[in-house]
Biopython code that builds the backbone (N, CA, C, O; Angstrom):
import numpy as np
from Bio.PDB.StructureBuilder import StructureBuilder

atoms = [
    (1, "MET", "N", (-13.650, -17.650, -21.325)),
    (1, "MET", "CA", (-13.699, -16.947, -20.055)),
    (1, "MET", "C", (-12.356, -16.261, -19.813)),
    (1, "MET", "O", (-11.299, -16.869, -19.982)),
    (2, "THR", "N", (-12.406, -15.004, -19.419)),
    (2, "THR", "CA", (-11.174, -14.270, -19.179)),
    (2, "THR", "C", (-10.736, -14.444, -17.730)),
    (2, "THR", "O", (-11.555, -14.599, -16.823)),
    (3, "ALA", "N", (-9.440, -14.413, -17.546)),
    (3, "ALA", "CA", (-8.878, -14.542, -16.201)),
    (3, "ALA", "C", (-9.158, -13.262, -15.416)),
    (3, "ALA", "O", (-9.181, -12.176, -15.995)),
    (4, "PRO", "N", (-9.369, -13.376, -14.116)),
    (4, "PRO", "CA", (-9.586, -12.165, -13.317)),
    (4, "PRO", "C", (-8.332, -11.289, -13.331)),
    (4, "PRO", "O", (-7.206, -11.785, -13.360)),
    (5, "ARG", "N", (-8.558, -9.985, -13.310)),
    (5, "ARG", "CA", (-7.427, -9.063, -13.294)),
    (5, "ARG", "C", (-6.779, -9.034, -11.906)),
    (5, "ARG", "O", (-7.449, -9.220, -10.890)),
    (6, "THR", "N", (-5.492, -8.803, -11.882)),
    (6, "THR", "CA", (-4.762, -8.660, -10.626)),
    (6, "THR", "C", (-5.260, -7.403, -9.923)),
    (6, "THR", "O", (-5.318, -6.328, -10.519)),
    (7, "ARG", "N", (-5.621, -7.552, -8.640)),
    (7, "ARG", "CA", (-6.142, -6.439, -7.841)),
    (7, "ARG", "C", (-5.017, -5.828, -7.013)),
    (7, "ARG", "O", (-4.295, -6.535, -6.310)),
    (8, "ILE", "N", (-4.878, -4.512, -7.105)),
    (8, "ILE", "CA", (-3.851, -3.798, -6.361)),
    (8, "ILE", "C", (-4.507, -2.709, -5.530)),
    (8, "ILE", "O", (-5.282, -1.902, -6.045)),
    (9, "LEU", "N", (-4.193, -2.691, -4.250)),
    (9, "LEU", "CA", (-4.672, -1.644, -3.350)),
    (9, "LEU", "C", (-3.587, -0.587, -3.223)),
    (9, "LEU", "O", (-2.444, -0.900, -2.890)),
    (10, "VAL", "N", (-3.944, 0.662, -3.490)),
    (10, "VAL", "CA", (-3.038, 1.794, -3.343)),
    (10, "VAL", "C", (-3.497, 2.594, -2.137)),
    (10, "VAL", "O", (-4.576, 3.185, -2.164)),
    (11, "ALA", "N", (-2.701, 2.622, -1.084)),
    (11, "ALA", "CA", (-3.048, 3.358, 0.130)),
    (11, "ALA", "C", (-2.096, 4.532, 0.292)),
    (11, "ALA", "O", (-0.901, 4.352, 0.527)),
    (12, "ASP", "N", (-2.643, 5.737, 0.162)),
    (12, "ASP", "CA", (-1.844, 6.963, 0.283)),
    (12, "ASP", "C", (-2.791, 8.084, 0.670)),
    (12, "ASP", "O", (-3.896, 8.168, 0.135)),
    (13, "ASP", "N", (-2.379, 8.946, 1.588)),
    (13, "ASP", "CA", (-3.244, 10.048, 2.001)),
    (13, "ASP", "C", (-3.239, 11.205, 1.003)),
    (13, "ASP", "O", (-4.075, 12.102, 1.111)),
    (14, "ASP", "N", (-2.337, 11.212, 0.050)),
    (14, "ASP", "CA", (-2.266, 12.257, -0.974)),
    (14, "ASP", "C", (-3.220, 11.877, -2.112)),
    (14, "ASP", "O", (-2.964, 10.921, -2.844)),
    (15, "SER", "N", (-4.305, 12.617, -2.258)),
    (15, "SER", "CA", (-5.329, 12.267, -3.244)),
    (15, "SER", "C", (-4.787, 12.294, -4.672)),
    (15, "SER", "O", (-5.190, 11.473, -5.495)),
    (16, "MET", "N", (-3.896, 13.209, -4.974)),
    (16, "MET", "CA", (-3.329, 13.292, -6.329)),
    (16, "MET", "C", (-2.494, 12.051, -6.639)),
    (16, "MET", "O", (-2.604, 11.484, -7.726)),
    (17, "LEU", "N", (-1.666, 11.630, -5.695)),
    (17, "LEU", "CA", (-0.857, 10.430, -5.904)),
    (17, "LEU", "C", (-1.733, 9.182, -6.036)),
    (17, "LEU", "O", (-1.446, 8.298, -6.843)),
    (18, "ARG", "N", (-2.810, 9.118, -5.231)),
    (18, "ARG", "CA", (-3.741, 7.984, -5.344)),
    (18, "ARG", "C", (-4.368, 7.938, -6.729)),
    (18, "ARG", "O", (-4.430, 6.881, -7.357)),
    (19, "GLU", "N", (-4.830, 9.087, -7.202)),
    (19, "GLU", "CA", (-5.480, 9.148, -8.516)),
    (19, "GLU", "C", (-4.513, 8.775, -9.634)),
    (19, "GLU", "O", (-4.868, 8.019, -10.538)),
    (20, "ILE", "N", (-3.310, 9.294, -9.576)),
    (20, "ILE", "CA", (-2.306, 8.994, -10.611)),
    (20, "ILE", "C", (-1.960, 7.509, -10.592)),
    (20, "ILE", "O", (-1.928, 6.859, -11.637)),
    (21, "ALA", "N", (-1.702, 6.976, -9.400)),
    (21, "ALA", "CA", (-1.311, 5.568, -9.292)),
    (21, "ALA", "C", (-2.425, 4.644, -9.763)),
    (21, "ALA", "O", (-2.168, 3.697, -10.507)),
    (22, "THR", "N", (-3.658, 4.905, -9.340)),
    (22, "THR", "CA", (-4.745, 4.015, -9.758)),
    (22, "THR", "C", (-4.999, 4.118, -11.256)),
    (22, "THR", "O", (-5.275, 3.109, -11.905)),
    (23, "ALA", "N", (-4.909, 5.323, -11.815)),
    (23, "ALA", "CA", (-5.108, 5.481, -13.263)),
    (23, "ALA", "C", (-4.022, 4.742, -14.041)),
    (23, "ALA", "O", (-4.319, 4.068, -15.027)),
    (24, "MET", "N", (-2.780, 4.861, -13.612)),
    (24, "MET", "CA", (-1.686, 4.170, -14.295)),
    (24, "MET", "C", (-1.856, 2.652, -14.207)),
    (24, "MET", "O", (-1.650, 1.946, -15.193)),
    (25, "LEU", "N", (-2.226, 2.158, -13.042)),
    (25, "LEU", "CA", (-2.419, 0.720, -12.870)),
    (25, "LEU", "C", (-3.578, 0.213, -13.730)),
    (25, "LEU", "O", (-3.469, -0.834, -14.368)),
    (26, "GLU", "N", (-4.674, 0.948, -13.745)),
    (26, "GLU", "CA", (-5.818, 0.536, -14.555)),
    (26, "GLU", "C", (-5.477, 0.571, -16.046)),
    (26, "GLU", "O", (-5.887, -0.312, -16.800)),
    (27, "ASN", "N", (-4.730, 1.586, -16.465)),
    (27, "ASN", "CA", (-4.298, 1.651, -17.865)),
    (27, "ASN", "C", (-3.385, 0.487, -18.234)),
    (27, "ASN", "O", (-3.316, 0.088, -19.397)),
    (28, "ALA", "N", (-2.681, -0.058, -17.236)),
    (28, "ALA", "CA", (-1.793, -1.195, -17.474)),
    (28, "ALA", "C", (-2.538, -2.530, -17.373)),
    (28, "ALA", "O", (-1.927, -3.590, -17.512)),
    (29, "GLY", "N", (-3.857, -2.484, -17.130)),
    (29, "GLY", "CA", (-4.651, -3.700, -17.111)),
    (29, "GLY", "C", (-4.933, -4.286, -15.744)),
    (29, "GLY", "O", (-5.498, -5.375, -15.643)),
    (30, "PHE", "N", (-4.549, -3.581, -14.691)),
    (30, "PHE", "CA", (-4.812, -4.053, -13.334)),
    (30, "PHE", "C", (-6.133, -3.494, -12.833)),
    (30, "PHE", "O", (-6.635, -2.496, -13.350)),
    (31, "GLU", "N", (-6.686, -4.143, -11.828)),
    (31, "GLU", "CA", (-7.835, -3.600, -11.109)),
    (31, "GLU", "C", (-7.260, -2.869, -9.899)),
    (31, "GLU", "O", (-6.616, -3.487, -9.051)),
    (32, "ALA", "N", (-7.487, -1.558, -9.812)),
    (32, "ALA", "CA", (-6.902, -0.768, -8.734)),
    (32, "ALA", "C", (-7.984, -0.256, -7.796)),
    (32, "ALA", "O", (-9.055, 0.170, -8.227)),
    (33, "GLU", "N", (-7.680, -0.308, -6.507)),
    (33, "GLU", "CA", (-8.553, 0.224, -5.470)),
    (33, "GLU", "C", (-7.727, 1.204, -4.664)),
    (33, "GLU", "O", (-6.523, 1.005, -4.497)),
    (34, "ALA", "N", (-8.351, 2.261, -4.160)),
    (34, "ALA", "CA", (-7.618, 3.277, -3.417)),
    (34, "ALA", "C", (-8.130, 3.374, -1.987)),
    (34, "ALA", "O", (-9.313, 3.164, -1.718)),
    (35, "ALA", "N", (-7.214, 3.697, -1.073)),
    (35, "ALA", "CA", (-7.543, 3.947, 0.328)),
    (35, "ALA", "C", (-6.767, 5.181, 0.770)),
    (35, "ALA", "O", (-5.612, 5.364, 0.384)),
    (36, "ALA", "N", (-7.403, 6.032, 1.583)),
    (36, "ALA", "CA", (-6.795, 7.305, 1.967)),
    (36, "ALA", "C", (-6.122, 7.282, 3.334)),
    (36, "ALA", "O", (-5.553, 8.290, 3.754)),
    (37, "SER", "N", (-6.175, 6.154, 4.035)),
    (37, "SER", "CA", (-5.559, 6.083, 5.360)),
    (37, "SER", "C", (-5.164, 4.640, 5.659)),
    (37, "SER", "O", (-5.548, 3.708, 4.952)),
    (38, "GLY", "N", (-4.397, 4.487, 6.713)),
    (38, "GLY", "CA", (-4.017, 3.147, 7.133)),
    (38, "GLY", "C", (-5.230, 2.330, 7.547)),
    (38, "GLY", "O", (-5.334, 1.153, 7.204)),
    (39, "ASP", "N", (-6.153, 2.954, 8.287)),
    (39, "ASP", "CA", (-7.359, 2.245, 8.716)),
    (39, "ASP", "C", (-8.202, 1.823, 7.512)),
    (39, "ASP", "O", (-8.748, 0.720, 7.488)),
    (40, "ALA", "N", (-8.307, 2.708, 6.510)),
    (40, "ALA", "CA", (-9.077, 2.380, 5.303)),
    (40, "ALA", "C", (-8.423, 1.235, 4.532)),
    (40, "ALA", "O", (-9.118, 0.401, 3.953)),
    (41, "ALA", "N", (-7.099, 1.191, 4.522)),
    (41, "ALA", "CA", (-6.387, 0.107, 3.838)),
    (41, "ALA", "C", (-6.665, -1.227, 4.521)),
    (41, "ALA", "O", (-6.900, -2.233, 3.853)),
    (42, "VAL", "N", (-6.638, -1.233, 5.842)),
    (42, "VAL", "CA", (-6.917, -2.465, 6.588)),
    (42, "VAL", "C", (-8.356, -2.904, 6.340)),
    (42, "VAL", "O", (-8.612, -4.091, 6.135)),
    (43, "ALA", "N", (-9.296, -1.961, 6.356)),
    (43, "ALA", "CA", (-10.707, -2.283, 6.112)),
    (43, "ALA", "C", (-10.900, -2.849, 4.710)),
    (43, "ALA", "O", (-11.650, -3.808, 4.526)),
    (44, "ALA", "N", (-10.227, -2.263, 3.720)),
    (44, "ALA", "CA", (-10.336, -2.759, 2.342)),
    (44, "ALA", "C", (-9.798, -4.177, 2.240)),
    (44, "ALA", "O", (-10.380, -5.013, 1.550)),
    (45, "CYS", "N", (-8.698, -4.453, 2.918)),
    (45, "CYS", "CA", (-8.118, -5.797, 2.891)),
    (45, "CYS", "C", (-9.006, -6.797, 3.632)),
    (45, "CYS", "O", (-9.107, -7.956, 3.230)),
    (46, "ALA", "N", (-9.646, -6.350, 4.711)),
    (46, "ALA", "CA", (-10.540, -7.225, 5.458)),
    (46, "ALA", "C", (-11.771, -7.581, 4.625)),
    (46, "ALA", "O", (-12.292, -8.693, 4.711)),
    (47, "ALA", "N", (-12.228, -6.620, 3.816)),
    (47, "ALA", "CA", (-13.405, -6.856, 2.975)),
    (47, "ALA", "C", (-13.087, -7.799, 1.824)),
    (47, "ALA", "O", (-13.867, -8.698, 1.508)),
    (48, "ARG", "N", (-11.940, -7.584, 1.206)),
    (48, "ARG", "CA", (-11.517, -8.415, 0.068)),
    (48, "ARG", "C", (-10.013, -8.234, -0.125)),
    (48, "ARG", "O", (-9.557, -7.180, -0.569)),
    (49, "MET", "N", (-9.259, -9.256, 0.206)),
    (49, "MET", "CA", (-7.799, -9.168, 0.152)),
    (49, "MET", "C", (-7.340, -8.975, -1.295)),
    (49, "MET", "O", (-7.703, -9.760, -2.171)),
    (50, "PRO", "N", (-6.541, -7.929, -1.547)),
    (50, "PRO", "CA", (-6.025, -7.718, -2.904)),
    (50, "PRO", "C", (-4.876, -8.682, -3.204)),
    (50, "PRO", "O", (-4.461, -9.461, -2.346)),
    (51, "ASP", "N", (-4.378, -8.614, -4.426)),
    (51, "ASP", "CA", (-3.228, -9.432, -4.824)),
    (51, "ASP", "C", (-1.909, -8.761, -4.457)),
    (51, "ASP", "O", (-0.872, -9.418, -4.358)),
    (52, "LEU", "N", (-1.959, -7.438, -4.254)),
    (52, "LEU", "CA", (-0.775, -6.645, -3.915)),
    (52, "LEU", "C", (-1.240, -5.393, -3.198)),
    (52, "LEU", "O", (-2.278, -4.825, -3.538)),
    (53, "VAL", "N", (-0.464, -4.955, -2.192)),
    (53, "VAL", "CA", (-0.759, -3.714, -1.475)),
    (53, "VAL", "C", (0.434, -2.777, -1.633)),
    (53, "VAL", "O", (1.572, -3.152, -1.352)),
    (54, "LEU", "N", (0.160, -1.545, -2.088)),
    (54, "LEU", "CA", (1.144, -0.467, -2.107)),
    (54, "LEU", "C", (0.746, 0.465, -0.973)),
    (54, "LEU", "O", (-0.315, 1.086, -1.026)),
    (55, "LEU", "N", (1.583, 0.569, 0.050)),
    (55, "LEU", "CA", (1.203, 1.200, 1.308)),
    (55, "LEU", "C", (2.143, 2.344, 1.656)),
    (55, "LEU", "O", (3.325, 2.130, 1.927)),
    (56, "ASP", "N", (1.602, 3.574, 1.645)),
    (56, "ASP", "CA", (2.374, 4.744, 2.055)),
    (56, "ASP", "C", (2.714, 4.610, 3.533)),
    (56, "ASP", "O", (1.933, 4.045, 4.299)),
    (57, "VAL", "N", (3.853, 5.116, 3.936)),
    (57, "VAL", "CA", (4.259, 5.029, 5.335)),
    (57, "VAL", "C", (3.556, 6.097, 6.171)),
    (57, "VAL", "O", (2.970, 5.780, 7.206)),
    (58, "GLU", "N", (3.606, 7.349, 5.738)),
    (58, "GLU", "CA", (3.069, 8.464, 6.521)),
    (58, "GLU", "C", (1.632, 8.759, 6.121)),
    (58, "GLU", "O", (1.378, 9.408, 5.106)),
    (59, "MET", "N", (0.685, 8.269, 6.939)),
    (59, "MET", "CA", (-0.733, 8.504, 6.703)),
    (59, "MET", "C", (-1.441, 8.718, 8.029)),
    (59, "MET", "O", (-1.004, 8.214, 9.064)),
    (60, "PRO", "N", (-2.542, 9.473, 7.994)),
    (60, "PRO", "CA", (-3.362, 9.573, 9.201)),
    (60, "PRO", "C", (-4.167, 8.288, 9.373)),
    (60, "PRO", "O", (-4.233, 7.464, 8.461)),
    (61, "GLY", "N", (-4.763, 8.127, 10.517)),
    (61, "GLY", "CA", (-5.613, 6.968, 10.734)),
    (61, "GLY", "C", (-4.838, 5.671, 10.685)),
    (61, "GLY", "O", (-5.263, 4.711, 10.042)),
    (62, "GLY", "N", (-3.721, 5.638, 11.351)),
    (62, "GLY", "CA", (-2.870, 4.444, 11.353)),
    (62, "GLY", "C", (-1.823, 4.554, 10.264)),
    (62, "GLY", "O", (-2.149, 4.495, 9.079)),
    (63, "ASN", "N", (-0.573, 4.712, 10.651)),
    (63, "ASN", "CA", (0.482, 4.845, 9.636)),
    (63, "ASN", "C", (0.680, 3.528, 8.894)),
    (63, "ASN", "O", (0.083, 2.508, 9.239)),
    (64, "GLY", "N", (1.522, 3.569, 7.880)),
    (64, "GLY", "CA", (1.734, 2.393, 7.051)),
    (64, "GLY", "C", (2.311, 1.206, 7.803)),
    (64, "GLY", "O", (1.977, 0.060, 7.501)),
    (65, "TYR", "N", (3.171, 1.466, 8.776)),
    (65, "TYR", "CA", (3.746, 0.367, 9.547)),
    (65, "TYR", "C", (2.647, -0.360, 10.337)),
    (65, "TYR", "O", (2.585, -1.589, 10.356)),
    (66, "GLN", "N", (1.781, 0.433, 10.987)),
    (66, "GLN", "CA", (0.676, -0.147, 11.757)),
    (66, "GLN", "C", (-0.276, -0.897, 10.837)),
    (66, "GLN", "O", (-0.703, -2.009, 11.148)),
    (67, "ALA", "N", (-0.606, -0.284, 9.703)),
    (67, "ALA", "CA", (-1.519, -0.921, 8.752)),
    (67, "ALA", "C", (-0.933, -2.232, 8.233)),
    (67, "ALA", "O", (-1.651, -3.223, 8.099)),
    (68, "CYS", "N", (0.354, -2.240, 7.945)),
    (68, "CYS", "CA", (1.018, -3.450, 7.453)),
    (68, "CYS", "C", (0.882, -4.575, 8.471)),
    (68, "CYS", "O", (0.519, -5.693, 8.107)),
    (69, "SER", "N", (1.164, -4.300, 9.721)),
    (69, "SER", "CA", (1.047, -5.316, 10.773)),
    (69, "SER", "C", (-0.379, -5.825, 10.888)),
    (69, "SER", "O", (-0.604, -7.024, 11.058)),
    (70, "ARG", "N", (-1.341, -4.918, 10.797)),
    (70, "ARG", "CA", (-2.755, -5.310, 10.921)),
    (70, "ARG", "C", (-3.212, -6.122, 9.712)),
    (70, "ARG", "O", (-3.994, -7.061, 9.860)),
    (71, "ILE", "N", (-2.736, -5.773, 8.524)),
    (71, "ILE", "CA", (-3.083, -6.557, 7.325)),
    (71, "ILE", "C", (-2.513, -7.962, 7.446)),
    (71, "ILE", "O", (-3.178, -8.936, 7.092)),
    (72, "ARG", "N", (-1.288, -8.071, 7.943)),
    (72, "ARG", "CA", (-0.662, -9.391, 8.108)),
    (72, "ARG", "C", (-1.475, -10.284, 9.046)),
    (72, "ARG", "O", (-1.441, -11.507, 8.914)),
    (73, "ALA", "N", (-2.204, -9.686, 9.990)),
    (73, "ALA", "CA", (-2.986, -10.463, 10.952)),
    (73, "ALA", "C", (-4.338, -10.914, 10.390)),
    (73, "ALA", "O", (-5.009, -11.744, 11.005)),
    (74, "LEU", "N", (-4.742, -10.391, 9.252)),
    (74, "LEU", "CA", (-6.027, -10.763, 8.640)),
    (74, "LEU", "C", (-5.936, -12.123, 7.946)),
    (74, "LEU", "O", (-4.845, -12.563, 7.585)),
    (75, "PRO", "N", (-7.080, -12.793, 7.757)),
    (75, "PRO", "CA", (-7.067, -14.027, 6.955)),
    (75, "PRO", "C", (-6.538, -13.723, 5.545)),
    (75, "PRO", "O", (-7.047, -12.830, 4.868)),
    (76, "GLY", "N", (-5.534, -14.455, 5.118)),
    (76, "GLY", "CA", (-4.909, -14.234, 3.815)),
    (76, "GLY", "C", (-3.850, -13.145, 3.823)),
    (76, "GLY", "O", (-3.156, -12.944, 2.827)),
    (77, "GLY", "N", (-3.723, -12.445, 4.935)),
    (77, "GLY", "CA", (-2.781, -11.334, 5.019)),
    (77, "GLY", "C", (-1.316, -11.734, 5.069)),
    (77, "GLY", "O", (-0.442, -10.918, 4.776)),
    (78, "ARG", "N", (-1.038, -12.971, 5.433)),
    (78, "ARG", "CA", (0.363, -13.425, 5.485)),
    (78, "ARG", "C", (0.918, -13.639, 4.089)),
    (78, "ARG", "O", (2.129, -13.555, 3.885)),
    (79, "GLU", "N", (0.042, -13.916, 3.117)),
    (79, "GLU", "CA", (0.491, -14.255, 1.761)),
    (79, "GLU", "C", (0.578, -13.055, 0.818)),
    (79, "GLU", "O", (1.347, -13.083, -0.143)),
    (80, "VAL", "N", (-0.195, -12.008, 1.078)),
    (80, "VAL", "CA", (-0.243, -10.885, 0.144)),
    (80, "VAL", "C", (1.070, -10.088, 0.186)),
    (80, "VAL", "O", (1.555, -9.760, 1.269)),
    (81, "PRO", "N", (1.645, -9.777, -0.978)),
    (81, "PRO", "CA", (2.824, -8.921, -0.987)),
    (81, "PRO", "C", (2.437, -7.496, -0.580)),
    (81, "PRO", "O", (1.469, -6.939, -1.096)),
    (82, "ILE", "N", (3.188, -6.923, 0.333)),
    (82, "ILE", "CA", (2.965, -5.542, 0.772)),
    (82, "ILE", "C", (4.242, -4.761, 0.511)),
    (82, "ILE", "O", (5.302, -5.073, 1.054)),
    (83, "VAL", "N", (4.122, -3.740, -0.330)),
    (83, "VAL", "CA", (5.253, -2.877, -0.655)),
    (83, "VAL", "C", (5.028, -1.534, 0.031)),
    (83, "VAL", "O", (4.055, -0.836, -0.254)),
    (84, "MET", "N", (5.922, -1.186, 0.921)),
    (84, "MET", "CA", (5.853, 0.108, 1.608)),
    (84, "MET", "C", (6.420, 1.178, 0.676)),
    (84, "MET", "O", (7.471, 0.993, 0.062)),
    (85, "VAL", "N", (5.711, 2.288, 0.584)),
    (85, "VAL", "CA", (6.116, 3.408, -0.266)),
    (85, "VAL", "C", (6.441, 4.561, 0.670)),
    (85, "VAL", "O", (5.581, 5.016, 1.424)),
    (86, "THR", "N", (7.681, 5.032, 0.622)),
    (86, "THR", "CA", (8.124, 6.030, 1.595)),
    (86, "THR", "C", (9.003, 7.092, 0.964)),
    (86, "THR", "O", (9.634, 6.868, -0.069)),
    (87, "GLY", "N", (9.033, 8.244, 1.601)),
    (87, "GLY", "CA", (9.943, 9.304, 1.202)),
    (87, "GLY", "C", (11.287, 9.180, 1.903)),
    (87, "GLY", "O", (12.209, 9.947, 1.625)),
    (88, "CYS", "N", (11.400, 8.224, 2.803)),
    (88, "CYS", "CA", (12.631, 8.029, 3.575)),
    (88, "CYS", "C", (13.352, 6.775, 3.105)),
    (88, "CYS", "O", (12.734, 5.733, 2.886)),
    (89, "ASP", "N", (14.658, 6.888, 2.954)),
    (89, "ASP", "CA", (15.420, 5.698, 2.582)),
    (89, "ASP", "C", (16.521, 5.404, 3.599)),
    (89, "ASP", "O", (17.520, 4.757, 3.283)),
    (90, "ASP", "N", (16.321, 5.896, 4.841)),
    (90, "ASP", "CA", (17.311, 5.633, 5.882)),
    (90, "ASP", "C", (17.118, 4.225, 6.426)),
    (90, "ASP", "O", (16.046, 3.634, 6.291)),
    (91, "ALA", "N", (18.151, 3.707, 7.033)),
    (91, "ALA", "CA", (18.135, 2.323, 7.518)),
    (91, "ALA", "C", (17.038, 2.085, 8.544)),
    (91, "ALA", "O", (16.423, 1.018, 8.547)),
    (92, "ALA", "N", (16.779, 3.057, 9.416)),
    (92, "ALA", "CA", (15.748, 2.873, 10.447)),
    (92, "ALA", "C", (14.371, 2.703, 9.809)),
    (92, "ALA", "O", (13.605, 1.834, 10.228)),
    (93, "SER", "N", (14.043, 3.514, 8.805)),
    (93, "SER", "CA", (12.745, 3.410, 8.128)),
    (93, "SER", "C", (12.612, 2.081, 7.410)),
    (93, "SER", "O", (11.557, 1.448, 7.441)),
    (94, "ILE", "N", (13.683, 1.668, 6.769)),
    (94, "ILE", "CA", (13.679, 0.391, 6.051)),
    (94, "ILE", "C", (13.486, -0.761, 7.022)),
    (94, "ILE", "O", (12.696, -1.668, 6.759)),
    (95, "ASN", "N", (14.198, -0.734, 8.142)),
    (95, "ASN", "CA", (14.059, -1.791, 9.146)),
    (95, "ASN", "C", (12.651, -1.820, 9.741)),
    (95, "ASN", "O", (12.103, -2.896, 9.982)),
    (96, "LEU", "N", (12.058, -0.639, 9.981)),
    (96, "LEU", "CA", (10.693, -0.587, 10.491)),
    (96, "LEU", "C", (9.716, -1.236, 9.509)),
    (96, "LEU", "O", (8.795, -1.944, 9.914)),
    (97, "ALA", "N", (9.928, -0.986, 8.214)),
    (97, "ALA", "CA", (9.063, -1.572, 7.186)),
    (97, "ALA", "C", (9.127, -3.097, 7.237)),
    (97, "ALA", "O", (8.093, -3.765, 7.235)),
    (98, "TYR", "N", (10.321, -3.636, 7.282)),
    (98, "TYR", "CA", (10.473, -5.093, 7.335)),
    (98, "TYR", "C", (9.967, -5.667, 8.650)),
    (98, "TYR", "O", (9.366, -6.741, 8.669)),
    (99, "ASP", "N", (10.208, -4.956, 9.757)),
    (99, "ASP", "CA", (9.724, -5.420, 11.056)),
    (99, "ASP", "C", (8.197, -5.476, 11.095)),
    (99, "ASP", "O", (7.620, -6.323, 11.779)),
    (100, "ALA", "N", (7.546, -4.575, 10.362)),
    (100, "ALA", "CA", (6.080, -4.536, 10.315)),
    (100, "ALA", "C", (5.515, -5.635, 9.421)),
    (100, "ALA", "O", (4.313, -5.899, 9.435)),
    (101, "GLY", "N", (6.399, -6.280, 8.633)),
    (101, "GLY", "CA", (5.951, -7.360, 7.777)),
    (101, "GLY", "C", (5.955, -7.042, 6.295)),
    (101, "GLY", "O", (5.424, -7.812, 5.494)),
    (102, "ALA", "N", (6.546, -5.918, 5.919)),
    (102, "ALA", "CA", (6.587, -5.551, 4.506)),
    (102, "ALA", "C", (7.380, -6.571, 3.700)),
    (102, "ALA", "O", (8.367, -7.133, 4.175)),
    (103, "THR", "N", (6.928, -6.795, 2.474)),
    (103, "THR", "CA", (7.636, -7.669, 1.554)),
    (103, "THR", "C", (8.817, -6.925, 0.953)),
    (103, "THR", "O", (9.891, -7.491, 0.754)),
    (104, "ASP", "N", (8.599, -5.638, 0.665)),
    (104, "ASP", "CA", (9.633, -4.797, 0.067)),
    (104, "ASP", "C", (9.261, -3.341, 0.313)),
    (104, "ASP", "O", (8.232, -3.059, 0.927)),
    (105, "PHE", "N", (10.086, -2.422, -0.159)),
    (105, "PHE", "CA", (9.800, -1.001, -0.035)),
    (105, "PHE", "C", (10.336, -0.293, -1.265)),
    (105, "PHE", "O", (11.275, -0.761, -1.911)),
    (106, "VAL", "N", (9.730, 0.834, -1.578)),
    (106, "VAL", "CA", (10.231, 1.709, -2.635)),
    (106, "VAL", "C", (10.233, 3.122, -2.092)),
    (106, "VAL", "O", (9.424, 3.469, -1.231)),
    (107, "VAL", "N", (11.139, 3.931, -2.595)),
    (107, "VAL", "CA", (11.250, 5.320, -2.175)),
    (107, "VAL", "C", (10.534, 6.186, -3.201)),
    (107, "VAL", "O", (10.757, 6.060, -4.405)),
    (108, "LYS", "N", (9.663, 7.077, -2.700)),
    (108, "LYS", "CA", (8.955, 8.005, -3.575)),
    (108, "LYS", "C", (9.964, 8.949, -4.207)),
    (108, "LYS", "O", (10.969, 9.299, -3.589)),
    (109, "PRO", "N", (9.690, 9.363, -5.451)),
    (109, "PRO", "CA", (10.535, 10.400, -6.052)),
    (109, "PRO", "C", (10.443, 11.675, -5.227)),
    (109, "PRO", "O", (9.438, 11.909, -4.556)),
    (110, "ALA", "N", (11.475, 12.493, -5.272)),
    (110, "ALA", "CA", (11.540, 13.715, -4.475)),
    (110, "ALA", "C", (10.337, 14.613, -4.699)),
    (110, "ALA", "O", (9.852, 15.221, -3.745)),
    (111, "GLY", "N", (9.843, 14.718, -5.907)),
    (111, "GLY", "CA", (8.700, 15.584, -6.202)),
    (111, "GLY", "C", (7.392, 15.066, -5.641)),
    (111, "GLY", "O", (6.421, 15.818, -5.559)),
    (112, "ALA", "N", (7.341, 13.807, -5.255)),
    (112, "ALA", "CA", (6.097, 13.225, -4.762)),
    (112, "ALA", "C", (6.037, 13.192, -3.247)),
    (112, "ALA", "O", (5.021, 12.788, -2.681)),
    (113, "MET", "N", (7.105, 13.608, -2.577)),
    (113, "MET", "CA", (7.129, 13.538, -1.115)),
    (113, "MET", "C", (6.305, 14.674, -0.542)),
    (113, "MET", "O", (6.167, 15.733, -1.153)),
    (114, "HIS", "N", (5.758, 14.437, 0.649)),
    (114, "HIS", "CA", (4.977, 15.445, 1.338)),
    (114, "HIS", "C", (5.907, 16.555, 1.805)),
    (114, "HIS", "O", (7.023, 16.302, 2.259)),
    (115, "MET", "N", (5.438, 17.759, 1.686)),
    (115, "MET", "CA", (6.229, 18.914, 2.115)),
    (115, "MET", "C", (5.841, 19.309, 3.520)),
    (115, "MET", "O", (6.394, 20.264, 4.067)),
]
sb = StructureBuilder()
sb.init_structure("model")
sb.init_model(0)
sb.init_chain("A")
sb.init_seg("    ")
for serial, (resi, resn, name, xyz) in enumerate(atoms, 1):
    if name == "N":
        sb.init_residue(resn, " ", resi, " ")
    sb.init_atom(name, np.array(xyz, "f"), 0.0, 1.0, " ", f" {name:<3s}", serial, name[0])
structure = sb.get_structure()
């Protein structure tokens, strides 16, 4: 019997970034699920909590900070690692991520940021 694959939720409103991220994760052996908004990310977590959440900060339908707080309130949401993905690396953005309950954050490369 094979072990279940690690499930990763990728939440980003940029469809190209979602497709690239999920394809890369699946090629690396992970099970990847995509969500296009903060509300969709929360709904996906409520349906089946992933092993890891990659959460864009700037999204319609509930930004990443709001989604992070809402995921933390779900059953199992306190344990799941949530990594905020942002184009901002200023102290205020970083503090907001941690205040919302993020486990960590990463800064998007300059070419991947929304214009």
